[in-house]
Every structure is written in C-alpha cells, then in structure tokens.
PyMOL Python script that loads the backbone (N, CA, C, O; Angstrom):
from pymol import cmd

cmd.read_pdbstr("""\
ATOM      1  N   MET A   1      -3.248 -15.495 -17.768  1.00  0.00           N
ATOM      2  CA  MET A   1      -2.575 -14.873 -18.853  1.00  0.00           C
ATOM      3  C   MET A   1      -2.931 -14.976 -20.274  1.00  0.00           C
ATOM      4  O   MET A   1      -2.412 -15.909 -20.885  1.00  0.00           O
ATOM      5  N   THR A   2      -3.588 -14.322 -20.807  1.00  0.00           N
ATOM      6  CA  THR A   2      -4.140 -14.401 -22.283  1.00  0.00           C
ATOM      7  C   THR A   2      -3.593 -13.565 -23.554  1.00  0.00           C
ATOM      8  O   THR A   2      -3.677 -12.339 -23.481  1.00  0.00           O
ATOM      9  N   VAL A   3      -3.099 -14.086 -24.588  1.00  0.00           N
ATOM     10  CA  VAL A   3      -2.789 -13.353 -25.754  1.00  0.00           C
ATOM     11  C   VAL A   3      -3.443 -13.656 -26.767  1.00  0.00           C
ATOM     12  O   VAL A   3      -3.553 -14.745 -27.330  1.00  0.00           O
ATOM     13  N   SER A   4      -4.063 -12.271 -27.091  1.00  0.00           N
ATOM     14  CA  SER A   4      -5.362 -12.613 -28.645  1.00  0.00           C
ATOM     15  C   SER A   4      -4.468 -13.219 -29.720  1.00  0.00           C
ATOM     16  O   SER A   4      -3.290 -13.140 -30.068  1.00  0.00           O
ATOM     17  N   ASP A   5      -5.613 -13.882 -30.094  1.00  0.00           N
ATOM     18  CA  ASP A   5      -5.225 -14.552 -31.686  1.00  0.00           C
ATOM     19  C   ASP A   5      -5.282 -13.549 -32.489  1.00  0.00           C
ATOM     20  O   ASP A   5      -4.558 -13.726 -33.469  1.00  0.00           O
ATOM     21  N   ARG A   6      -5.886 -12.482 -32.490  1.00  0.00           N
ATOM     22  CA  ARG A   6      -6.325 -11.354 -33.448  1.00  0.00           C
ATOM     23  C   ARG A   6      -4.886 -10.563 -33.744  1.00  0.00           C
ATOM     24  O   ARG A   6      -4.851 -10.082 -34.877  1.00  0.00           O
ATOM     25  N   ILE A   7      -3.918 -10.381 -33.087  1.00  0.00           N
ATOM     26  CA  ILE A   7      -2.793  -9.482 -33.603  1.00  0.00           C
ATOM     27  C   ILE A   7      -1.695 -10.401 -33.805  1.00  0.00           C
ATOM     28  O   ILE A   7      -1.396 -11.493 -33.322  1.00  0.00           O
ATOM     29  N   PRO A   8      -1.019  -9.372 -34.950  1.00  0.00           N
ATOM     30  CA  PRO A   8       0.009 -10.237 -35.593  1.00  0.00           C
ATOM     31  C   PRO A   8       0.884 -11.105 -34.992  1.00  0.00           C
ATOM     32  O   PRO A   8       1.237 -10.733 -33.873  1.00  0.00           O
ATOM     33  N   THR A   9       1.482 -12.445 -35.485  1.00  0.00           N
ATOM     34  CA  THR A   9       2.142 -12.912 -34.618  1.00  0.00           C
ATOM     35  C   THR A   9       3.415 -12.768 -34.084  1.00  0.00           C
ATOM     36  O   THR A   9       3.892 -13.340 -33.103  1.00  0.00           O
ATOM     37  N   ALA A  10       4.029 -11.768 -34.985  1.00  0.00           N
ATOM     38  CA  ALA A  10       5.609 -11.151 -34.226  1.00  0.00           C
ATOM     39  C   ALA A  10       5.029 -10.367 -32.839  1.00  0.00           C
ATOM     40  O   ALA A  10       5.681 -10.289 -31.798  1.00  0.00           O
ATOM     41  N   THR A  11       3.649  -9.792 -33.037  1.00  0.00           N
ATOM     42  CA  THR A  11       3.240  -8.844 -31.781  1.00  0.00           C
ATOM     43  C   THR A  11       2.696  -9.561 -30.816  1.00  0.00           C
ATOM     44  O   THR A  11       2.358  -9.063 -29.741  1.00  0.00           O
ATOM     45  N   GLY A  12       2.554 -10.875 -31.131  1.00  0.00           N
ATOM     46  CA  GLY A  12       1.970 -11.559 -29.985  1.00  0.00           C
ATOM     47  C   GLY A  12       3.014 -12.507 -29.504  1.00  0.00           C
ATOM     48  O   GLY A  12       2.656 -13.287 -28.621  1.00  0.00           O
ATOM     49  N   VAL A  13       4.160 -12.571 -29.902  1.00  0.00           N
ATOM     50  CA  VAL A  13       5.619 -13.029 -29.305  1.00  0.00           C
ATOM     51  C   VAL A  13       5.974 -12.132 -28.416  1.00  0.00           C
ATOM     52  O   VAL A  13       6.227 -12.442 -27.252  1.00  0.00           O
ATOM     53  N   LEU A  14       6.037 -10.794 -28.916  1.00  0.00           N
ATOM     54  CA  LEU A  14       6.653  -9.645 -27.825  1.00  0.00           C
ATOM     55  C   LEU A  14       5.600  -9.492 -26.698  1.00  0.00           C
ATOM     56  O   LEU A  14       5.989  -9.009 -25.635  1.00  0.00           O
ATOM     57  N   THR A  15       4.258  -9.870 -26.836  1.00  0.00           N
ATOM     58  CA  THR A  15       3.227  -9.482 -25.821  1.00  0.00           C
ATOM     59  C   THR A  15       3.541 -10.777 -25.054  1.00  0.00           C
ATOM     60  O   THR A  15       3.804 -10.440 -23.900  1.00  0.00           O
ATOM     61  N   LEU A  16       3.623 -12.024 -25.182  1.00  0.00           N
ATOM     62  CA  LEU A  16       3.782 -13.049 -24.334  1.00  0.00           C
ATOM     63  C   LEU A  16       5.169 -12.989 -23.486  1.00  0.00           C
ATOM     64  O   LEU A  16       5.302 -13.280 -22.297  1.00  0.00           O
ATOM     65  N   ALA A  17       5.969 -12.628 -24.210  1.00  0.00           N
ATOM     66  CA  ALA A  17       7.240 -12.263 -23.201  1.00  0.00           C
ATOM     67  C   ALA A  17       7.296 -10.874 -22.362  1.00  0.00           C
ATOM     68  O   ALA A  17       8.149 -10.706 -21.491  1.00  0.00           O
ATOM     69  N   HIS A  18       6.406  -9.972 -22.660  1.00  0.00           N
ATOM     70  CA  HIS A  18       5.748  -9.131 -21.999  1.00  0.00           C
ATOM     71  C   HIS A  18       5.045  -9.535 -20.737  1.00  0.00           C
ATOM     72  O   HIS A  18       5.327  -9.097 -19.621  1.00  0.00           O
ATOM     73  N   GLU A  19       4.259 -10.266 -20.965  1.00  0.00           N
ATOM     74  CA  GLU A  19       3.212 -10.923 -19.852  1.00  0.00           C
ATOM     75  C   GLU A  19       3.900 -11.974 -18.784  1.00  0.00           C
ATOM     76  O   GLU A  19       3.708 -12.053 -17.571  1.00  0.00           O
ATOM     77  N   MET A  20       4.858 -12.842 -19.725  1.00  0.00           N
ATOM     78  CA  MET A  20       5.823 -13.624 -18.626  1.00  0.00           C
ATOM     79  C   MET A  20       6.641 -12.473 -17.786  1.00  0.00           C
ATOM     80  O   MET A  20       6.453 -12.342 -16.576  1.00  0.00           O
ATOM     81  N   ALA A  21       7.297 -11.887 -18.306  1.00  0.00           N
ATOM     82  CA  ALA A  21       7.805 -10.450 -17.398  1.00  0.00           C
ATOM     83  C   ALA A  21       7.148 -10.375 -16.200  1.00  0.00           C
ATOM     84  O   ALA A  21       7.582 -10.678 -15.089  1.00  0.00           O
ATOM     85  N   HIS A  22       5.858  -9.866 -16.561  1.00  0.00           N
ATOM     86  CA  HIS A  22       4.843  -9.297 -15.421  1.00  0.00           C
ATOM     87  C   HIS A  22       4.659 -10.765 -14.504  1.00  0.00           C
ATOM     88  O   HIS A  22       4.758 -10.633 -13.284  1.00  0.00           O
ATOM     89  N   ALA A  23       4.487 -11.676 -14.862  1.00  0.00           N
ATOM     90  CA  ALA A  23       4.089 -12.974 -14.096  1.00  0.00           C
ATOM     91  C   ALA A  23       5.702 -13.503 -13.415  1.00  0.00           C
ATOM     92  O   ALA A  23       5.648 -14.248 -12.436  1.00  0.00           O
ATOM     93  N   SER A  24       6.857 -13.167 -13.865  1.00  0.00           N
ATOM     94  CA  SER A  24       8.498 -13.126 -13.061  1.00  0.00           C
ATOM     95  C   SER A  24       8.296 -12.403 -12.017  1.00  0.00           C
ATOM     96  O   SER A  24       8.570 -12.928 -10.938  1.00  0.00           O
ATOM     97  N   GLY A  25       7.804 -11.109 -12.021  1.00  0.00           N
ATOM     98  CA  GLY A  25       7.932  -9.781 -10.883  1.00  0.00           C
ATOM     99  C   GLY A  25       7.966  -8.551 -11.531  1.00  0.00           C
ATOM    100  O   GLY A  25       7.587  -7.631 -10.806  1.00  0.00           O
ATOM    101  N   TYR A  26       8.192  -8.329 -12.307  1.00  0.00           N
ATOM    102  CA  TYR A  26       8.180  -7.376 -13.181  1.00  0.00           C
ATOM    103  C   TYR A  26       6.797  -6.132 -13.232  1.00  0.00           C
ATOM    104  O   TYR A  26       6.003  -6.050 -14.170  1.00  0.00           O
ATOM    105  N   ALA A  27       6.786  -5.517 -12.365  1.00  0.00           N
ATOM    106  CA  ALA A  27       5.074  -4.910 -12.151  1.00  0.00           C
ATOM    107  C   ALA A  27       5.324  -3.723 -13.258  1.00  0.00           C
ATOM    108  O   ALA A  27       4.318  -3.347 -13.859  1.00  0.00           O
ATOM    109  N   ARG A  28       6.189  -3.292 -13.481  1.00  0.00           N
ATOM    110  CA  ARG A  28       5.569  -1.726 -14.140  1.00  0.00           C
ATOM    111  C   ARG A  28       6.005  -2.118 -15.483  1.00  0.00           C
ATOM    112  O   ARG A  28       6.910  -2.918 -15.719  1.00  0.00           O
ATOM    113  N   GLU A  29       5.059  -1.288 -16.628  1.00  0.00           N
ATOM    114  CA  GLU A  29       4.957  -1.713 -18.083  1.00  0.00           C
ATOM    115  C   GLU A  29       6.278  -1.490 -18.630  1.00  0.00           C
ATOM    116  O   GLU A  29       6.495  -2.214 -19.602  1.00  0.00           O
ATOM    117  N   GLU A  30       7.418  -0.567 -18.252  1.00  0.00           N
ATOM    118  CA  GLU A  30       8.455  -0.095 -19.101  1.00  0.00           C
ATOM    119  C   GLU A  30       9.538  -1.233 -18.605  1.00  0.00           C
ATOM    120  O   GLU A  30      10.408  -1.695 -19.343  1.00  0.00           O
ATOM    121  N   GLU A  31       9.337  -1.603 -17.237  1.00  0.00           N
ATOM    122  CA  GLU A  31      10.311  -2.921 -17.100  1.00  0.00           C
ATOM    123  C   GLU A  31       9.682  -4.237 -17.852  1.00  0.00           C
ATOM    124  O   GLU A  31      10.456  -4.931 -18.511  1.00  0.00           O
ATOM    125  N   ALA A  32       8.556  -4.527 -17.785  1.00  0.00           N
ATOM    126  CA  ALA A  32       8.013  -5.439 -18.797  1.00  0.00           C
ATOM    127  C   ALA A  32       8.218  -5.671 -20.233  1.00  0.00           C
ATOM    128  O   ALA A  32       8.372  -6.750 -20.806  1.00  0.00           O
ATOM    129  N   ASP A  33       8.190  -4.318 -20.789  1.00  0.00           N
ATOM    130  CA  ASP A  33       8.894  -4.061 -22.061  1.00  0.00           C
ATOM    131  C   ASP A  33      10.212  -4.237 -22.201  1.00  0.00           C
ATOM    132  O   ASP A  33      10.659  -5.059 -23.002  1.00  0.00           O
ATOM    133  N   LEU A  34      10.816  -3.640 -21.596  1.00  0.00           N
ATOM    134  CA  LEU A  34      12.269  -3.953 -21.450  1.00  0.00           C
ATOM    135  C   LEU A  34      12.916  -5.478 -21.492  1.00  0.00           C
ATOM    136  O   LEU A  34      13.758  -5.892 -22.289  1.00  0.00           O
ATOM    137  N   VAL A  35      12.381  -6.084 -20.574  1.00  0.00           N
ATOM    138  CA  VAL A  35      12.603  -7.150 -20.208  1.00  0.00           C
ATOM    139  C   VAL A  35      12.510  -8.379 -21.468  1.00  0.00           C
ATOM    140  O   VAL A  35      13.307  -9.269 -21.763  1.00  0.00           O
ATOM    141  N   ALA A  36      11.219  -8.013 -22.035  1.00  0.00           N
ATOM    142  CA  ALA A  36      10.697  -8.490 -23.074  1.00  0.00           C
ATOM    143  C   ALA A  36      11.403  -8.481 -24.486  1.00  0.00           C
ATOM    144  O   ALA A  36      11.826  -9.449 -25.118  1.00  0.00           O
ATOM    145  N   LEU A  37      11.419  -7.377 -24.762  1.00  0.00           N
ATOM    146  CA  LEU A  37      12.913  -6.792 -25.409  1.00  0.00           C
ATOM    147  C   LEU A  37      14.170  -7.651 -25.354  1.00  0.00           C
ATOM    148  O   LEU A  37      14.477  -8.451 -26.238  1.00  0.00           O
ATOM    149  N   LEU A  38      14.743  -7.465 -24.453  1.00  0.00           N
ATOM    150  CA  LEU A  38      15.754  -8.202 -24.139  1.00  0.00           C
ATOM    151  C   LEU A  38      16.460  -9.833 -24.156  1.00  0.00           C
ATOM    152  O   LEU A  38      17.563 -10.364 -24.288  1.00  0.00           O
ATOM    153  N   SER A  39      15.004 -10.208 -23.926  1.00  0.00           N
ATOM    154  CA  SER A  39      14.828 -11.393 -24.236  1.00  0.00           C
ATOM    155  C   SER A  39      14.781 -12.089 -25.232  1.00  0.00           C
ATOM    156  O   SER A  39      15.331 -13.174 -25.417  1.00  0.00           O
ATOM    157  N   CYS A  40      13.824 -11.228 -26.233  1.00  0.00           N
ATOM    158  CA  CYS A  40      13.495 -11.636 -27.710  1.00  0.00           C
ATOM    159  C   CYS A  40      15.467 -11.446 -28.154  1.00  0.00           C
ATOM    160  O   CYS A  40      16.191 -12.310 -28.650  1.00  0.00           O
ATOM    161  N   LEU A  41      15.806 -10.143 -27.776  1.00  0.00           N
ATOM    162  CA  LEU A  41      17.062  -9.675 -28.568  1.00  0.00           C
ATOM    163  C   LEU A  41      17.955 -11.197 -28.216  1.00  0.00           C
ATOM    164  O   LEU A  41      18.320 -11.940 -29.128  1.00  0.00           O
ATOM    165  N   GLU A  42      18.181 -11.452 -26.950  1.00  0.00           N
ATOM    166  CA  GLU A  42      19.098 -12.488 -26.594  1.00  0.00           C
ATOM    167  C   GLU A  42      18.935 -13.798 -27.249  1.00  0.00           C
ATOM    168  O   GLU A  42      19.844 -14.625 -27.319  1.00  0.00           O
ATOM    169  N   SER A  43      17.765 -13.961 -27.723  1.00  0.00           N
ATOM    170  CA  SER A  43      17.543 -15.298 -28.004  1.00  0.00           C
ATOM    171  C   SER A  43      18.576 -15.719 -29.515  1.00  0.00           C
ATOM    172  O   SER A  43      18.910 -16.834 -29.915  1.00  0.00           O
ATOM    173  N   ARG A  44      18.870 -14.389 -30.077  1.00  0.00           N
ATOM    174  CA  ARG A  44      19.563 -14.689 -31.206  1.00  0.00           C
ATOM    175  C   ARG A  44      18.659 -15.596 -32.381  1.00  0.00           C
ATOM    176  O   ARG A  44      19.194 -16.027 -33.403  1.00  0.00           O
ATOM    177  N   ASP A  45      17.384 -15.779 -32.095  1.00  0.00           N
ATOM    178  CA  ASP A  45      16.247 -16.720 -33.415  1.00  0.00           C
ATOM    179  C   ASP A  45      15.894 -15.015 -33.879  1.00  0.00           C
ATOM    180  O   ASP A  45      15.591 -14.000 -33.253  1.00  0.00           O
ATOM    181  N   PRO A  46      16.135 -15.374 -35.384  1.00  0.00           N
ATOM    182  CA  PRO A  46      15.994 -14.162 -36.330  1.00  0.00           C
ATOM    183  C   PRO A  46      14.367 -13.894 -35.897  1.00  0.00           C
ATOM    184  O   PRO A  46      14.124 -12.721 -35.611  1.00  0.00           O
ATOM    185  N   TYR A  47      13.213 -14.858 -35.817  1.00  0.00           N
ATOM    186  CA  TYR A  47      12.119 -14.459 -36.041  1.00  0.00           C
ATOM    187  C   TYR A  47      11.557 -13.675 -34.662  1.00  0.00           C
ATOM    188  O   TYR A  47      10.618 -12.887 -34.548  1.00  0.00           O
ATOM    189  N   LEU A  48      12.772 -14.351 -33.370  1.00  0.00           N
ATOM    190  CA  LEU A  48      12.348 -13.440 -32.011  1.00  0.00           C
ATOM    191  C   LEU A  48      12.826 -11.884 -32.207  1.00  0.00           C
ATOM    192  O   LEU A  48      12.163 -10.912 -31.846  1.00  0.00           O
ATOM    193  N   ILE A  49      14.159 -11.837 -32.875  1.00  0.00           N
ATOM    194  CA  ILE A  49      14.319 -10.553 -33.011  1.00  0.00           C
ATOM    195  C   ILE A  49      13.615  -9.666 -34.000  1.00  0.00           C
ATOM    196  O   ILE A  49      13.633  -8.451 -33.805  1.00  0.00           O
ATOM    197  N   TYR A  50      12.978 -10.183 -35.077  1.00  0.00           N
ATOM    198  CA  TYR A  50      12.115  -9.241 -35.694  1.00  0.00           C
ATOM    199  C   TYR A  50      11.098  -8.963 -35.092  1.00  0.00           C
ATOM    200  O   TYR A  50      10.550  -7.915 -35.431  1.00  0.00           O
ATOM    201  N   ALA A  51      10.385  -9.889 -33.843  1.00  0.00           N
ATOM    202  CA  ALA A  51       9.437  -9.356 -33.248  1.00  0.00           C
ATOM    203  C   ALA A  51       9.714  -8.848 -32.301  1.00  0.00           C
ATOM    204  O   ALA A  51       8.825  -8.268 -31.677  1.00  0.00           O
ATOM    205  N   ALA A  52      10.965  -8.858 -31.845  1.00  0.00           N
ATOM    206  CA  ALA A  52      11.108  -7.281 -30.634  1.00  0.00           C
ATOM    207  C   ALA A  52      11.267  -6.050 -31.577  1.00  0.00           C
ATOM    208  O   ALA A  52      10.835  -4.944 -31.255  1.00  0.00           O
ATOM    209  N   ALA A  53      11.943  -6.305 -32.824  1.00  0.00           N
ATOM    210  CA  ALA A  53      12.268  -4.994 -33.250  1.00  0.00           C
ATOM    211  C   ALA A  53      10.886  -4.134 -33.810  1.00  0.00           C
ATOM    212  O   ALA A  53      10.755  -2.911 -33.778  1.00  0.00           O
ATOM    213  N   SER A  54       9.732  -5.298 -34.419  1.00  0.00           N
ATOM    214  CA  SER A  54       8.852  -4.335 -34.551  1.00  0.00           C
ATOM    215  C   SER A  54       8.010  -4.201 -33.724  1.00  0.00           C
ATOM    216  O   SER A  54       7.688  -3.016 -33.816  1.00  0.00           O
ATOM    217  N   GLY A  55       7.408  -4.674 -32.927  1.00  0.00           N
ATOM    218  CA  GLY A  55       7.260  -4.525 -31.346  1.00  0.00           C
ATOM    219  C   GLY A  55       7.767  -2.938 -30.758  1.00  0.00           C
ATOM    220  O   GLY A  55       6.923  -2.114 -30.406  1.00  0.00           O
ATOM    221  N   MET A  56       9.024  -2.693 -30.718  1.00  0.00           N
ATOM    222  CA  MET A  56       9.352  -1.631 -30.332  1.00  0.00           C
ATOM    223  C   MET A  56       9.451  -0.482 -31.129  1.00  0.00           C
ATOM    224  O   MET A  56       9.579   0.654 -30.672  1.00  0.00           O
ATOM    225  N   LEU A  57       9.378  -0.846 -32.638  1.00  0.00           N
ATOM    226  CA  LEU A  57       9.083   0.165 -33.623  1.00  0.00           C
ATOM    227  C   LEU A  57       7.678   0.694 -33.059  1.00  0.00           C
ATOM    228  O   LEU A  57       7.625   1.840 -32.615  1.00  0.00           O
ATOM    229  N   GLY A  58       6.491  -0.158 -33.070  1.00  0.00           N
ATOM    230  CA  GLY A  58       5.352   0.408 -32.885  1.00  0.00           C
ATOM    231  C   GLY A  58       5.037   1.280 -31.714  1.00  0.00           C
ATOM    232  O   GLY A  58       4.368   2.308 -31.609  1.00  0.00           O
ATOM    233  N   ARG A  59       5.867   0.407 -30.686  1.00  0.00           N
ATOM    234  CA  ARG A  59       6.008   1.427 -29.423  1.00  0.00           C
ATOM    235  C   ARG A  59       6.137   2.703 -29.227  1.00  0.00           C
ATOM    236  O   ARG A  59       5.615   3.568 -28.523  1.00  0.00           O
ATOM    237  N   MET A  60       7.305   2.587 -30.351  1.00  0.00           N
ATOM    238  CA  MET A  60       8.078   4.138 -30.546  1.00  0.00           C
ATOM    239  C   MET A  60       7.316   5.451 -31.111  1.00  0.00           C
ATOM    240  O   MET A  60       7.101   6.608 -30.749  1.00  0.00           O
ATOM    241  N   LEU A  61       7.058   4.677 -32.116  1.00  0.00           N
ATOM    242  CA  LEU A  61       5.599   5.839 -32.605  1.00  0.00           C
ATOM    243  C   LEU A  61       4.280   6.011 -31.792  1.00  0.00           C
ATOM    244  O   LEU A  61       3.630   7.047 -31.925  1.00  0.00           O
ATOM    245  N   ILE A  62       3.922   5.138 -31.055  1.00  0.00           N
ATOM    246  CA  ILE A  62       3.018   5.473 -30.485  1.00  0.00           C
ATOM    247  C   ILE A  62       3.555   6.973 -29.238  1.00  0.00           C
ATOM    248  O   ILE A  62       2.814   7.905 -28.922  1.00  0.00           O
ATOM    249  N   GLU A  63       4.610   6.822 -28.891  1.00  0.00           N
ATOM    250  CA  GLU A  63       5.464   7.741 -27.501  1.00  0.00           C
ATOM    251  C   GLU A  63       5.414   8.962 -28.753  1.00  0.00           C
ATOM    252  O   GLU A  63       4.980  10.078 -28.466  1.00  0.00           O
ATOM    253  N   VAL A  64       5.853   8.678 -30.036  1.00  0.00           N
ATOM    254  CA  VAL A  64       6.205  10.084 -30.557  1.00  0.00           C
ATOM    255  C   VAL A  64       5.257  10.706 -30.634  1.00  0.00           C
ATOM    256  O   VAL A  64       5.281  11.917 -30.418  1.00  0.00           O
ATOM    257  N   GLU A  65       3.955   9.936 -31.024  1.00  0.00           N
ATOM    258  CA  GLU A  65       2.580  10.819 -31.462  1.00  0.00           C
ATOM    259  C   GLU A  65       2.047  11.173 -30.062  1.00  0.00           C
ATOM    260  O   GLU A  65       1.299  12.150 -30.114  1.00  0.00           O
ATOM    261  N   ARG A  66       2.194  10.717 -28.947  1.00  0.00           N
ATOM    262  CA  ARG A  66       1.878  11.251 -27.581  1.00  0.00           C
ATOM    263  C   ARG A  66       2.819  12.320 -27.155  1.00  0.00           C
ATOM    264  O   ARG A  66       2.435  13.190 -26.374  1.00  0.00           O
ATOM    265  N   ALA A  67       3.817  12.305 -27.543  1.00  0.00           N
ATOM    266  CA  ALA A  67       4.697  13.627 -27.278  1.00  0.00           C
ATOM    267  C   ALA A  67       4.435  14.859 -28.417  1.00  0.00           C
ATOM    268  O   ALA A  67       4.801  15.983 -28.071  1.00  0.00           O
ATOM    269  N   ALA A  68       3.997  14.748 -29.371  1.00  0.00           N
ATOM    270  CA  ALA A  68       4.157  15.881 -30.286  1.00  0.00           C
ATOM    271  C   ALA A  68       2.842  15.586 -31.574  1.00  0.00           C
ATOM    272  O   ALA A  68       2.939  15.290 -32.765  1.00  0.00           O
ATOM    273  N   PRO A  69       1.517  15.855 -30.586  1.00  0.00           N
ATOM    274  CA  PRO A  69       0.119  15.189 -31.665  1.00  0.00           C
ATOM    275  C   PRO A  69       0.455  16.109 -32.821  1.00  0.00           C
ATOM    276  O   PRO A  69       0.546  15.649 -33.959  1.00  0.00           O
ATOM    277  N   ALA A  70       0.707  17.843 -32.475  1.00  0.00           N
ATOM    278  CA  ALA A  70       0.417  18.031 -34.150  1.00  0.00           C
ATOM    279  C   ALA A  70       1.523  17.933 -34.945  1.00  0.00           C
ATOM    280  O   ALA A  70       1.344  18.156 -36.142  1.00  0.00           O
ATOM    281  N   ALA A  71       2.817  17.605 -34.507  1.00  0.00           N
ATOM    282  CA  ALA A  71       3.683  17.416 -35.327  1.00  0.00           C
ATOM    283  C   ALA A  71       3.297  15.723 -35.873  1.00  0.00           C
ATOM    284  O   ALA A  71       3.702  15.404 -36.991  1.00  0.00           O
ATOM    285  N   TRP A  72       2.723  14.968 -35.261  1.00  0.00           N
ATOM    286  CA  TRP A  72       2.443  13.691 -36.019  1.00  0.00           C
ATOM    287  C   TRP A  72       1.600  13.541 -36.983  1.00  0.00           C
ATOM    288  O   TRP A  72       1.585  12.709 -37.891  1.00  0.00           O
ATOM    289  N   GLU A  73       0.464  14.920 -36.588  1.00  0.00           N
ATOM    290  CA  GLU A  73      -0.665  14.957 -37.821  1.00  0.00           C
ATOM    291  C   GLU A  73      -0.171  15.418 -38.952  1.00  0.00           C
ATOM    292  O   GLU A  73      -0.568  14.905 -39.998  1.00  0.00           O
ATOM    293  N   ARG A  74       0.736  16.413 -38.986  1.00  0.00           N
ATOM    294  CA  ARG A  74       1.048  16.941 -40.622  1.00  0.00           C
ATOM    295  C   ARG A  74       2.025  15.869 -41.293  1.00  0.00           C
ATOM    296  O   ARG A  74       2.397  16.016 -42.458  1.00  0.00           O
TER     297      ARG A  74
END
""", "prot")
cmd.dss("prot")
cmd.show_as("cartoon", "prot")
cmd.util.cbc("prot")
cmd.orient("prot")
C-alpha cells in the first residue's frame, strides 16, 4: 500500500485509513470510505477529524457533480 506524498497531508491521512480498511477486509470502496471516516472521527484528534471532514466534503462534491453535471457547471 502506497499513499502519494503529492497530495495534501489531511487527504493522505484519510486515504491511509481507507487503505487500511481494505487491508482489514473491507473490499467495497464505500465500506472502506465509511470505516476510514468513522475511524478518524472516533479518534477525537482534531487533525484526524479535520482529515475526515475535508476528505468527505471532497467526496460529496464529486458525487454531486456526477449526479447533476449540468447544474454543477452553472
């Protein structure tokens, strides 16, 4: 498992938690995302909470763009 050093640190933390979820047996992307999010939130560490929030916001924006590309362009 490799996490690029070219991405923002907070994104890397969430990505690492996501990849660790895969290594623990969560094969589906949505499951690994949820495990990563909950793991970061459960830690109560402000940095990990920030990593979870910023990562999930980015993921939600991607999903909004996919669901309504014309509205996204406006």
